[in-house]
C-alpha positions, 0 to 999 in steps of 0.5 A, a space after each residue: 417580510 421578505 427574508 431572501 429571494 423566493 422566501 417570505 413571511 406574511 405577518 398578520 396581527 388579528 385582534 381576535 387572536 388577542 396577541 399582546 404587543 410584547 409577543 408581537 414585538 418579540 416575533 418581529 425581532 426574531 424575523 428581523 434577525 433571520 433577515 440579517 442571517 440570510 443577507 450575510 451568509 455566502 456559504 455554499 454549505 448552509 441552507 441559506 441558498 434556494 435549496 433550503 430544506 425544511 429541517 435546515 429552515 427549522 434550524 435557522 428559526 430556532 437559532 434566531 429565537 430570543 430568550 425572554 426574561 433575565 435568569 440569575 446564573 451567578 448565584 453563590 453555592 455548590 453543584 453536586 454531581 449525580 450518579 450514572 452519566 448519560 452517554 451521547 453524541 451532539 450535532 448542531 441544527 444543520 445536522 453537522 456532527 461533533 467529531 474529535 481528533 485525539 491527536 489535535 484535541 480539537 472538536 470540529 463540526 462535520 457533516 458525516 456520511 453513512 458508514 463513518 459513525 465511528 468518527 463522532 465524538 461520544 460524550 459522558 454527560 453528567 448532571 448536577 444538583 443545585 445547592 444555592 441560595 437563589 437556585 429557584 431563578 436557574 431555569 436550566 440543568 447544570 451539566 459537564 461534558 467529558 469525552 467518553 473513555 478519557 479524562 478530558 472535559 469541555 471547559 470554558 475559560 479566559 486567558 486574560 480578563 480582557 479576552 473572550 472566553 474560549 472552549 477547550 478540552 481540558 484534563 480533569 480528575 473524576 473527583 475534581 468535578 464531583 462537587 463544584 463551587 459556583 464561584 470557584 475555578 472549576 465552574 469553567 467545566 459546567 454548562 447550563 443545558 436548556 432544551 427549546 421546543 422538542 429537542 433543540 438544546 443549548 449549552 451556556 457557560 456557568 462561569 461566563 453567562 451569555 456565552 454558548 457552545 457553538 459551531 460555525 456555518 461552515 464545515 470542519 470548523 472548530 467548536 467554540 464559544 459565542 454570544 447569541 448576537 453572533 449570526 455566523 454561529 449556531 448554538 442549538 444542538 441535538 443530543 442523541 443517545 
């Protein structure tokens, strides 16, 4: 299968490997989505040109992997925060770091050069226990992300029922998020953290399943929410201590 000039994948299904047709179909769908990613991108800041590094190509592959199986994340119950949040930074699969401007209260994804590490946004990542009727169907870790040394958390909400969810920094008290109802309004502060492979992590809205924290392929664009079908967005992140 040819994805881009000079870049091809040879897909062979050998009977002795005993590969099921469902797995084969899944792989073909992944490669098909990657083909559209290469065809649609015209950015000079992405690895979609001829000078594609191994890390960037790995990011493309991981960003196009399809999740199998339905997971019910709209259960009734509560989330209870655990003690001692983990402090971390986030960068997307193209190695763009999330930076925070306190004046505009906007998160952006930027490729940082050496010596300016202080521009990275630092987060307090708090994990939550699940107390739900069908919590066994939730295969992810509920978390909240707060800008370190502040009272601003990431939240996912809608301005109206007909609009798409938006990501924003929203002020909240520490006590307000100690216990969160799955069906309550404060569920907008929760995200399901799922790690793929060794280190790539996604953050899916608990209030609006199917919507993920994402970055643009372009530099210095705001961090936003997207659905996995959006081929112009990156939803995989590295969580660095």
